[in-house]
N, CA, C and O atoms as CSV, one atom per row, in Angstrom:
chain,resi,resn,atom,element,x,y,z
A,1,MET,N,N,10.050,-14.202,-11.371
A,1,MET,CA,C,10.125,-13.429,-10.167
A,1,MET,C,C,10.608,-14.374,-9.065
A,1,MET,O,O,9.959,-15.370,-8.745
A,2,ASN,N,N,11.756,-14.032,-8.502
A,2,ASN,CA,C,12.348,-14.872,-7.465
A,2,ASN,C,C,12.270,-14.189,-6.114
A,2,ASN,O,O,12.958,-13.200,-5.861
A,3,VAL,N,N,11.435,-14.721,-5.262
A,3,VAL,CA,C,11.335,-14.218,-3.898
A,3,VAL,C,C,12.483,-14.829,-3.106
A,3,VAL,O,O,12.697,-16.041,-3.136
A,4,LYS,N,N,13.212,-13.984,-2.402
A,4,LYS,CA,C,14.337,-14.436,-1.590
A,4,LYS,C,C,13.918,-14.478,-0.124
A,4,LYS,O,O,13.143,-13.638,0.333
A,5,ARG,N,N,14.432,-15.454,0.599
A,5,ARG,CA,C,14.132,-15.622,2.031
A,5,ARG,C,C,15.400,-15.344,2.817
A,5,ARG,O,O,16.472,-15.862,2.502
A,6,TYR,N,N,15.262,-14.524,3.835
A,6,TYR,CA,C,16.382,-14.193,4.715
A,6,TYR,C,C,15.998,-14.558,6.138
A,6,TYR,O,O,14.907,-14.231,6.605
A,7,PHE,N,N,16.902,-15.235,6.816
A,7,PHE,CA,C,16.668,-15.641,8.193
A,7,PHE,C,C,17.852,-15.177,9.028
A,7,PHE,O,O,19.004,-15.337,8.624
A,8,ALA,N,N,17.568,-14.602,10.189
A,8,ALA,CA,C,18.612,-14.182,11.124
A,8,ALA,C,C,18.019,-14.133,12.527
A,8,ALA,O,O,16.807,-14.255,12.709
A,9,GLN,N,N,18.883,-13.954,13.506
A,9,GLN,CA,C,18.404,-13.882,14.888
A,9,GLN,C,C,17.616,-12.605,15.138
A,9,GLN,O,O,16.691,-12.594,15.951
A,10,THR,N,N,17.979,-11.521,14.440
A,10,THR,CA,C,17.257,-10.258,14.606
A,10,THR,C,C,16.843,-9.718,13.246
A,10,THR,O,O,17.422,-10.078,12.221
A,11,ALA,N,N,15.829,-8.845,13.246
A,11,ALA,CA,C,15.374,-8.216,12.004
A,11,ALA,C,C,16.486,-7.352,11.414
A,11,ALA,O,O,16.640,-7.281,10.195
A,12,ARG,N,N,17.239,-6.716,12.255
A,12,ARG,CA,C,18.332,-5.858,11.778
A,12,ARG,C,C,19.361,-6.674,10.996
A,12,ARG,O,O,19.833,-6.238,9.946
A,13,GLU,N,N,19.708,-7.850,11.504
A,13,GLU,CA,C,20.673,-8.711,10.813
A,13,GLU,C,C,20.103,-9.213,9.488
A,13,GLU,O,O,20.815,-9.257,8.485
A,14,ALA,N,N,18.837,-9.588,9.478
A,14,ALA,CA,C,18.204,-10.071,8.250
A,14,ALA,C,C,18.141,-8.954,7.203
A,14,ALA,O,O,18.396,-9.195,6.023
A,15,LEU,N,N,17.805,-7.743,7.630
A,15,LEU,CA,C,17.759,-6.612,6.697
A,15,LEU,C,C,19.149,-6.275,6.158
A,15,LEU,O,O,19.292,-5.907,4.992
A,16,ARG,N,N,20.156,-6.398,6.991
A,16,ARG,CA,C,21.521,-6.133,6.540
A,16,ARG,C,C,21.907,-7.114,5.432
A,16,ARG,O,O,22.495,-6.712,4.428
A,17,ALA,N,N,21.579,-8.398,5.608
A,17,ALA,CA,C,21.885,-9.405,4.596
A,17,ALA,C,C,21.084,-9.155,3.320
A,17,ALA,O,O,21.606,-9.281,2.212
A,18,LEU,N,N,19.818,-8.801,3.487
A,18,LEU,CA,C,18.948,-8.510,2.352
A,18,LEU,C,C,19.508,-7.352,1.532
A,18,LEU,O,O,19.610,-7.458,0.309
A,19,LYS,N,N,19.870,-6.250,2.184
A,19,LYS,CA,C,20.401,-5.082,1.481
A,19,LYS,C,C,21.741,-5.376,0.829
A,19,LYS,O,O,22.038,-4.841,-0.239
A,20,ALA,N,N,22.559,-6.222,1.455
A,20,ALA,CA,C,23.848,-6.577,0.867
A,20,ALA,C,C,23.665,-7.351,-0.429
A,20,ALA,O,O,24.451,-7.193,-1.363
A,21,GLU,N,N,22.639,-8.182,-0.493
A,21,GLU,CA,C,22.424,-9.003,-1.688
A,21,GLU,C,C,21.544,-8.318,-2.727
A,21,GLU,O,O,21.855,-8.354,-3.918
A,22,LEU,N,N,20.448,-7.693,-2.292
A,22,LEU,CA,C,19.475,-7.140,-3.230
A,22,LEU,C,C,19.564,-5.628,-3.403
A,22,LEU,O,O,18.982,-5.079,-4.339
A,23,GLY,N,N,20.276,-4.958,-2.523
A,23,GLY,CA,C,20.395,-3.511,-2.598
A,23,GLY,C,C,19.396,-2.814,-1.695
A,23,GLY,O,O,18.451,-3.419,-1.189
A,24,ALA,N,N,19.632,-1.523,-1.507
A,24,ALA,CA,C,18.811,-0.732,-0.586
A,24,ALA,C,C,17.387,-0.534,-1.080
A,24,ALA,O,O,16.506,-0.214,-0.282
A,25,ASP,N,N,17.134,-0.713,-2.369
A,25,ASP,CA,C,15.799,-0.504,-2.929
A,25,ASP,C,C,14.949,-1.772,-2.976
A,25,ASP,O,O,13.877,-1.775,-3.580
A,26,ALA,N,N,15.415,-2.837,-2.350
A,26,ALA,CA,C,14.680,-4.104,-2.353
A,26,ALA,C,C,13.296,-3.916,-1.739
A,26,ALA,O,O,13.090,-3.044,-0.895
A,27,ILE,N,N,12.367,-4.736,-2.169
A,27,ILE,CA,C,10.991,-4.680,-1.698
A,27,ILE,C,C,10.758,-5.812,-0.699
A,27,ILE,O,O,10.886,-6.987,-1.042
A,28,VAL,N,N,10.419,-5.452,0.530
A,28,VAL,CA,C,10.114,-6.451,1.562
A,28,VAL,C,C,8.651,-6.851,1.408
A,28,VAL,O,O,7.760,-6.007,1.499
A,29,LEU,N,N,8.408,-8.121,1.178
A,29,LEU,CA,C,7.048,-8.635,1.005
A,29,LEU,C,C,6.422,-9.043,2.328
A,29,LEU,O,O,5.226,-8.847,2.544
A,30,ALA,N,N,7.232,-9.609,3.210
A,30,ALA,CA,C,6.709,-10.089,4.494
A,30,ALA,C,C,7.854,-10.257,5.472
A,30,ALA,O,O,8.998,-10.505,5.090
A,31,ASN,N,N,7.521,-10.118,6.725
A,31,ASN,CA,C,8.467,-10.469,7.787
A,31,ASN,C,C,7.670,-11.078,8.922
A,31,ASN,O,O,6.530,-10.695,9.187
A,32,ARG,N,N,8.296,-12.035,9.586
A,32,ARG,CA,C,7.591,-12.705,10.680
A,32,ARG,C,C,8.597,-13.318,11.631
A,32,ARG,O,O,9.696,-13.710,11.239
A,33,PRO,N,N,8.200,-13.392,12.881
A,33,PRO,CA,C,9.061,-14.080,13.850
A,33,PRO,C,C,8.939,-15.593,13.641
A,33,PRO,O,O,7.841,-16.114,13.445
A,34,VAL,N,N,10.048,-16.269,13.684
A,34,VAL,CA,C,10.075,-17.728,13.592
A,34,VAL,C,C,10.962,-18.242,14.727
A,34,VAL,O,O,11.688,-17.475,15.360
A,35,GLU,N,N,10.891,-19.513,14.966
A,35,GLU,CA,C,11.708,-20.077,16.037
A,35,GLU,C,C,13.179,-19.802,15.756
A,35,GLU,O,O,13.703,-20.188,14.711
A,36,GLY,N,N,13.824,-19.148,16.673
A,36,GLY,CA,C,15.239,-18.851,16.524
A,36,GLY,C,C,15.543,-17.509,15.893
A,36,GLY,O,O,16.714,-17.157,15.752
A,37,GLY,N,N,14.523,-16.740,15.504
A,37,GLY,CA,C,14.823,-15.441,14.912
A,37,GLY,C,C,13.691,-14.849,14.098
A,37,GLY,O,O,12.525,-14.879,14.491
A,38,VAL,N,N,14.071,-14.309,12.950
A,38,VAL,CA,C,13.143,-13.577,12.077
A,38,VAL,C,C,13.336,-14.052,10.654
A,38,VAL,O,O,14.455,-14.340,10.230
A,39,GLU,N,N,12.239,-14.133,9.918
A,39,GLU,CA,C,12.281,-14.467,8.499
A,39,GLU,C,C,11.748,-13.280,7.708
A,39,GLU,O,O,10.712,-12.715,8.057
A,40,ILE,N,N,12.454,-12.896,6.638
A,40,ILE,CA,C,12.014,-11.818,5.764
A,40,ILE,C,C,11.978,-12.349,4.337
A,40,ILE,O,O,12.923,-12.993,3.882
A,41,LEU,N,N,10.887,-12.076,3.638
A,41,LEU,CA,C,10.759,-12.411,2.224
A,41,LEU,C,C,10.857,-11.120,1.440
A,41,LEU,O,O,10.200,-10.137,1.782
A,42,ALA,N,N,11.681,-11.106,0.377
A,42,ALA,CA,C,11.909,-9.870,-0.362
A,42,ALA,C,C,12.153,-10.142,-1.841
A,42,ALA,O,O,12.484,-11.254,-2.252
A,43,LEU,N,N,11.975,-9.079,-2.622
A,43,LEU,CA,C,12.238,-9.084,-4.068
A,43,LEU,C,C,13.230,-7.986,-4.394
A,43,LEU,O,O,13.280,-6.979,-3.689
A,44,PRO,N,N,14.028,-8.154,-5.453
A,44,PRO,CA,C,14.853,-7.038,-5.900
A,44,PRO,C,C,13.957,-5.934,-6.453
A,44,PRO,O,O,12.852,-6.204,-6.923
A,45,ALA,N,N,14.425,-4.706,-6.398
A,45,ALA,CA,C,13.622,-3.558,-6.831
A,45,ALA,C,C,13.211,-3.662,-8.300
A,45,ALA,O,O,12.125,-3.213,-8.665
A,46,ASP,N,N,14.055,-4.244,-9.141
A,46,ASP,CA,C,13.713,-4.331,-10.566
A,46,ASP,C,C,12.612,-5.349,-10.849
A,46,ASP,O,O,12.117,-5.412,-11.974
A,47,ALA,N,N,12.222,-6.134,-9.871
A,47,ALA,CA,C,11.141,-7.102,-10.046
A,47,ALA,C,C,9.768,-6.468,-9.861
A,47,ALA,O,O,8.755,-7.124,-10.103
A,48,VAL,N,N,9.710,-5.213,-9.438
A,48,VAL,CA,C,8.430,-4.548,-9.204
A,48,VAL,C,C,7.632,-4.435,-10.496
A,48,VAL,O,O,6.418,-4.637,-10.483
A,49,GLY,N,N,8.278,-4.119,-11.601
A,49,GLY,CA,C,7.578,-4.023,-12.883
A,49,GLY,C,C,6.922,-5.338,-13.266
A,49,GLY,O,O,5.792,-5.350,-13.754
A,50,ALA,N,N,7.617,-6.440,-13.050
A,50,ALA,CA,C,7.050,-7.755,-13.349
A,50,ALA,C,C,5.892,-8.062,-12.415
A,50,ALA,O,O,4.898,-8.662,-12.825
A,51,LEU,N,N,6.020,-7.655,-11.174
A,51,LEU,CA,C,4.958,-7.880,-10.194
A,51,LEU,C,C,3.715,-7.090,-10.577
A,51,LEU,O,O,2.605,-7.616,-10.493
A,52,GLN,N,N,3.878,-5.838,-10.994
A,52,GLN,CA,C,2.740,-5.005,-11.370
A,52,GLN,C,C,2.046,-5.539,-12.615
A,52,GLN,O,O,0.816,-5.556,-12.675
A,53,SER,N,N,2.816,-5.975,-13.612
A,53,SER,CA,C,2.190,-6.488,-14.830
A,53,SER,C,C,1.506,-7.831,-14.584
A,53,SER,O,O,0.535,-8.165,-15.263
A,54,ALA,N,N,2.001,-8.600,-13.622
A,54,ALA,CA,C,1.391,-9.893,-13.305
A,54,ALA,C,C,0.069,-9.720,-12.570
A,54,ALA,O,O,-0.810,-10.575,-12.680
A,55,THR,N,N,-0.089,-8.638,-11.828
A,55,THR,CA,C,-1.313,-8.436,-11.059
A,55,THR,C,C,-2.310,-7.531,-11.754
A,55,THR,O,O,-3.468,-7.460,-11.342
A,56,ARG,N,N,-1.890,-6.843,-12.789
A,56,ARG,CA,C,-2.776,-5.944,-13.508
A,56,ARG,C,C,-3.621,-6.756,-14.504
A,56,ARG,O,O,-3.058,-7.497,-15.310
A,57,PRO,N,N,-4.949,-6.633,-14.467
A,57,PRO,CA,C,-5.781,-7.387,-15.403
A,57,PRO,C,C,-5.594,-6.872,-16.825
A,57,PRO,O,O,-5.272,-5.704,-17.044
A,58,ALA,N,N,-5.797,-7.753,-17.766
A,58,ALA,CA,C,-5.693,-7.380,-19.170
A,58,ALA,C,C,-6.823,-6.413,-19.518
A,58,ALA,O,O,-7.930,-6.537,-18.994
A,59,PRO,N,N,-6.548,-5.453,-20.399
A,59,PRO,CA,C,-7.629,-4.531,-20.787
A,59,PRO,C,C,-8.722,-5.287,-21.536
A,59,PRO,O,O,-8.440,-6.276,-22.213
A,60,PRO,N,N,-9.961,-4.830,-21.419
A,60,PRO,CA,C,-11.041,-5.521,-22.134
A,60,PRO,C,C,-10.882,-5.387,-23.640
A,60,PRO,O,O,-10.350,-4.396,-24.140
A,61,ALA,N,N,-11.345,-6.386,-24.340
A,61,ALA,CA,C,-11.280,-6.363,-25.805
A,61,ALA,C,C,-12.258,-5.305,-26.320
A,61,ALA,O,O,-13.318,-5.104,-25.728
A,62,PRO,N,N,-11.913,-4.635,-27.407
A,62,PRO,CA,C,-12.828,-3.631,-27.951
A,62,PRO,C,C,-14.117,-4.296,-28.450
A,62,PRO,O,O,-14.104,-5.424,-28.943
A,63,ALA,N,N,-15.213,-3.574,-28.309
A,63,ALA,CA,C,-16.515,-4.090,-28.757
A,63,ALA,C,C,-16.575,-4.121,-30.276
A,63,ALA,O,O,-16.015,-3.257,-30.950
A,64,ALA,N,N,-17.242,-5.098,-30.794
A,64,ALA,CA,C,-17.401,-5.208,-32.242
A,64,ALA,C,C,-18.350,-4.107,-32.729
A,64,ALA,O,O,-19.343,-3.801,-32.070
A,65,PRO,N,N,-18.039,-3.519,-33.884
A,65,PRO,CA,C,-18.938,-2.487,-34.429
A,65,PRO,C,C,-20.309,-3.077,-34.773
A,65,PRO,O,O,-20.418,-4.239,-35.167
A,66,ILE,N,N,-21.333,-2.266,-34.620
A,66,ILE,CA,C,-22.695,-2.739,-34.878
A,66,ILE,C,C,-23.113,-2.354,-36.269
A,66,ILE,O,O,-24.230,-2.660,-36.685
């Protein structure tokens, strides 16, 4: 899973760059003001499945028969 960082003077410019590279379905993880502009962290939309499986706990093992 590769988180991409976008920096621009405005959020609109950063989002434009993000959508140009990752597509309109990209997932924005965080945005924050930084010196000189805005920083946005994002993932491509197809990385959502990997993100969900990474955060989902493994199912419990079946109990042994008595």
